[in-house]
N, C-alpha and C positions, 0 to 999 in steps of 0.2 A: 662855184663848181666843187670846191672842197666840201662844202656843207652837203651837196647832193651825194657825194661819195660816201660820206659818213652815214647819211640816212639810209642809203642802200645797204651798207654793211650791217647796220643794226637790223634791218629787215631780214636779211639773209640769216643772221645769227638767231633771230627770233624763230625763223622757220625751222632751222636745224634743231633748236631746243624743243620746239613743238613735236617734231618727228621723233626726237629721242624720248620725250615723255610718252608719246604714243606707243613706242616699242616697249618701253619699260612697263607701261600699263598692261600691254598685251601679255608680256612675260609673266607679270604677276597674276593675270587672269588665268594663264595656262597652268600655274602652280597652285591656284586656289583650291582645286579638287585633286586630292591624291589618293591612290588606292591603299587601303589599310588592311592588314591581315592580323589575326589574333593567333599567337603561338600556342601550340598544344604539344602533348607528348605522343610518342609513336612506339609501337611494338612491331618489329620486323626482323627479318633475317638478312644479313649482309654476307657477301662472299669475298674471300681473299684468294688470289692466285699465288702459287709458289712454284718456282722452277723445280722440276723433278728430273732425276736421272733414272732411266728404266733399265732394269737388269733382269735376266732370266732367273727363274727359280733355282735352277742348277746350271752352272757354267764352269766347266773344268778344263784344264789343259791336259792333253795326253802327251806324255813324254816317254822317251825310250829309257828303260832301266838297264839296258845293256849297251855294249859297244859292238858294232858289227854292221853288215850291209843290209839295207832295206830290201828284202827279197821280193815282197809282193804287197800291193795295195788293193784291198778288196772293195773299197767304197769310193764315192766321188763327193766332191764339195757340194754342200746343200742337201745331201741325201738324208732321209730319215732312217734311223737305225733302231734296233731293239736291244735291250739289255742282254749282254753276253754275246752279241754278234761279233764275229771276227772282223777286225778292221785292217790290221797290218800284220805282216810276219817278217821277222828278222831272220837272216840266215843262222840256223841253229846247229850246224854241223860241229862247231867247236864245243858247244855246250852239251851235245849228245856224247861226245868223247869224254867230257868231264863226268857225266853221269855214269858211263861205263867204267871209268877209272875209279870213281868213288864206290861203285858197286863191287868191283874186284877187291878194293881195299877192305870193304866190310866183310866180304867172304873170307879173306885172309885172316882178319882179326878174329872172326868167329872160330876159325879152325885153330888158331893159336890159343884162344880161350878154352876151347874144348880139350886141347892137349894139356894145358895148365890145370884144368879141372881133374883130368885123369891122374896126373902126377901128384896133385894135392891129396886125392883120395888114397893113392898108394902110400904116400908118406904117413897119412893118418893111421893106416893099418899097420905099417912097420913100427910106428911109435908104440902102438898098443902091445906089440910083441917085443918091445925093447930092443929092436934091431938098430934103429936110428934114434938120434936125439930129438928132443922137442924143438930145438933150434932149426933143424932141417925142415920140420913140418911148418914152422913159421915162415921160413923162406919160400916154401912151395905155396903157402897160402897167399903170401904177398905177390908172387908171380901171377897167381890166379886173379887176384884183385886188379893187378895192372892190366892183365889181358882183357878183363871185363871192361875196364875203362877205355881201352883201345877200341873195343867193339862199339861202345857208345859214341866215341869220337868219330869212328868211321861211319856209323849210322847218321850222325849229325851232318857230316860232310856230304853224304849221299842225298839227304833231304835238301841241303843247300843247293846242290847241283841240280836236283830236280826242279827246285823253285826257280833257279835261273833259267832253266829250259822253258818253263811256262812263261817267263817274261818275253820270250821270243815271239809269242803270239799275243797280240794286243787286242783286247775286246772292249766293247762299249760298256761303260760302267752303269748306264741307265738308258732308258728310251730318250731319244733326242735327235737333234739335227747337227750334222757335221759342218764345221766351219772350213775356212781355207786350209788346204793341205800344203804345208810349207816345203816338203821334200818330195822327190820323185823316186821311183823304183831304181835301185842300184846305188842310192846315196849312202855314203859312209856315215854312220851314226856314232856319236859318243854318248856316254851315259848322261842323261838329262836333255838330250836333243828334243826340241819341240816338234811334234808331228802335226797336231791340229788341236782344235777345241771342239767340244761337244756341248750343246745347250739343250736343256729341257725347257721348251717354250710353251708348254700347256698352261702354265701360269707365269705371270711376270710381276715383279715388284717395282714400284715407283718410289724412290727415296727422295725426300725433301727435308729442308731444314727450317726450323722455327727459332727466332731469336729468343734469348733468355727473357727479355722484357715481355714479349707477347706470350711466351709460355707461362710466366708468372701471372700475367693478367687473366689468361684463360683459366689457369688453375685456381685463382682467387675467386672467379665467378663460377667455379665448378663445371664450367662448360667443357673442360679438357676431358674429364672422365665421362660425364653424362652425355655429351653431345658428339664428341669426336671419336674416341676409341670405340671401335666396333660399328661406327656409322658408315653409311654408303657415301662415296665421293665420286666425282667425275674427273676424267682426264682429258685435257685438251692436247692434241697432237701438235707436232712442229708446224704443220701446214694450217693450223687454226681450226681444224675439224674436231668434233667431239668423238672420243672413242665410244663405240656403241655399247660397251658393257661397263657397268658401274663396279667400283672396287670397294674393298673393306679396309678401313683405316686400322693400322696396327702400330704398336710401339716398337721402335727399333733399337734405341739406345737408352741407357740409364744415367748418362753423365754428359755434361756440356763439353763441347770442343773448346779447348783452351785458346786456340788461335782465333776462332771466329765468334766465340761466345754464343753458339747455337747448339741445338739438340736435334737429332735426326728422327724422323718418323718414316714409315713406309705404308703404302697402300697396295694391297694384293688384288690383282686383276686376273680373271679368267681370260685365256687367249686361245680359244678354239680355232680361230681362223689363221693364227700365226702372224697377225698383223704387227704385233709388238715384237721388236727385236732387241737383243742384248746391246746396251750402249746407246740406245735412242734417247731422245729428250722429249719433254712435254711440260705441262703445267697441271698441278693438282689444285682444285678449287675446294676450299674449306668453308663451311657455314659458320656464322657467328650470330647468335641471337641477341638482339638489341631490345631491351624492355624499358618502358617509361622514360624515354629520352626526348628532350626538347629538340625540335628541328626548326631550322630557319631556311627560307628560300634563298637560293644563290643570288637572285636578282636584288634582294634586299641588302646585300652585304657589299661594303666598299672598304678598301684598305688604305691606310695612311701610315707610312713608315713601319711596315710589317705588322701593323696592328689592325684587327678587324673591327668594323663599326656597323651599326644600324641606326636609323632614326627612330627613336622611341616616342610614341605619342603620349602626351600628358592628358590629364583630365580637362585642362583648359584648351585643348586642341592646338597646342604648340608642340613642335618636334624638338627632341633633344638628341644630339649625337652621343651615342652610348657605345662603349667598347665592350667586347666579350671575347671569350677564348673559343676558337674554332676547334671542332672535333673532326672526325672523318667526313670526307665528302662522298656522297653517293647520289647518282643521278643529278638532279638540279637542286639538291639540298645539302645542307651541312648539319651534322650533329653538333649540339652545343655542349661544351664541357662545363663552362661556368659564365656568369654574367647576365644571363637571360633566364626567364622562367615562364612556365605555362601561364597563359592569360595576358602576357605583355602584348601590347598592340604596337606594331611597327609599320613603317612605310614599306609597301611591297616592291614598288619599282619607281624609277624617276628620281632617285636620290641625288643624281648629279646636278639637278637644278634647285636643290633645297639649301637652305642655310640654317645653322643651328639657332634655335629659338623662334623660327618663323611660325606664324599663325596660319593654319591651313584648314580647308574644308575637306572632308573625307568621304570616301565611298568604300564600303566593305568588300573584301575579297576573301572567300572561304578557303582556309588552308586545306580542308578536307577535299574540296573540289579540285584543288591543284594536285593532291595525291591521287585522286580517282582519275584525273586526266592523264595519268601515266608519267608524272614528273619523277617519281621514284623508280629507278631502273637498277 
C-alpha cells in the first residue's frame, strides 16, 4: 500500500512539472516576438499653460477730495459713462462761501495795493522837491511791495477755494463702466472716502509669471524675444472655454520678484463684448518650439526607484535594460534629455514580461506611424 501511494505521488508531481513546463514554454513563445521601434528626432511646438490674473486696462478708485454730504448720485452701478460725465455731487454751499470770502479778500488786497501805489508815487514826487527824505520814500515803496504780495496771496487763496469748489462735482476720468457704489445720497463723506471704481474694459491685460529657470532657458534659445514678445497667445477662461480673441504678448517687468523668483509678463486682449472683467482669472498658453529632439513612446518606458528605463535592442537581438533622463511629457511621448539617441532600437511595448539580456524575435513598429496616428497631442 505504501509503495502504491509513493508511485501515485510521483505521477502527480510529474504531471504538475509537465504543466509548469508547458506554461513556461507558452510564456516564452509569447515573448519571442516583440515590437521594436527606432528612435528619431522631432520638430514640434509645445504649449505651456500659466495661471493669469486679468485686469482692466484702466481701473481707478473714485474718492472724495472734500468733507461734506453726498448730495446727488447721477449714475448707477454697472452703467457705462463717458469721460467728463458728472457722476456725483457733494453739497458745495460751504465751499461757495469760501470762494466769496476769498474773492472779497482779493478785492480788498487790490484796493490796498492801489492806495499804496498812490502813496509811493506821491512820496517819489516829494523827494524830488526835497520836501521829504529818501527814507520816507523807501518806507512807501516797502508798503507797496507788501500790498502787492497780499494781492498775490489773496489771488492764490481764491484759486484754491475755486479748486475746492470744483471737487464738489466728481466726473468720470475716462470712458468706462461704474463698479459698486459704496455710499448713498445723504451720506457724510470725509476726505478720501471711496465712492466707487470705474474701469475701462475695452482692452484687458492678463498678467502671469514665468520662473527664473524657464526665463533663462527661453532666453538662451532666443525664443523669448523671437517667438514670445509680440506673438499672439490664447486665453482659457475659468470655465475652461477659450476666449474668442487672441492677445498680444508684452513685457511687464524688468526684474525678478525676490520672494517668488519669477518675472511677470502680460498679454493684451481686445474686449469689445465686455466679457473680460477686472479681477477675473484664466490661463495663458505659450508656445515653445522644440527642434531636433529625440522622443520615446510612453509605452516603452518603465521606472525603477525613480529612474526611467527602456529595453535597448542589440545587434545580436538581445535586449538590455538602459536608463535615460526623461524630459517633458507630451501626449503619449517623452522628450529625451540624455541617454538615448536617434537610431536606437527599443522595445515599444510589453516590457513587463521581458528580462535583461533576453533573446527576442522582433517585428518593427514605425515611430512616424505612431506620430501620424495622433499620439502627439
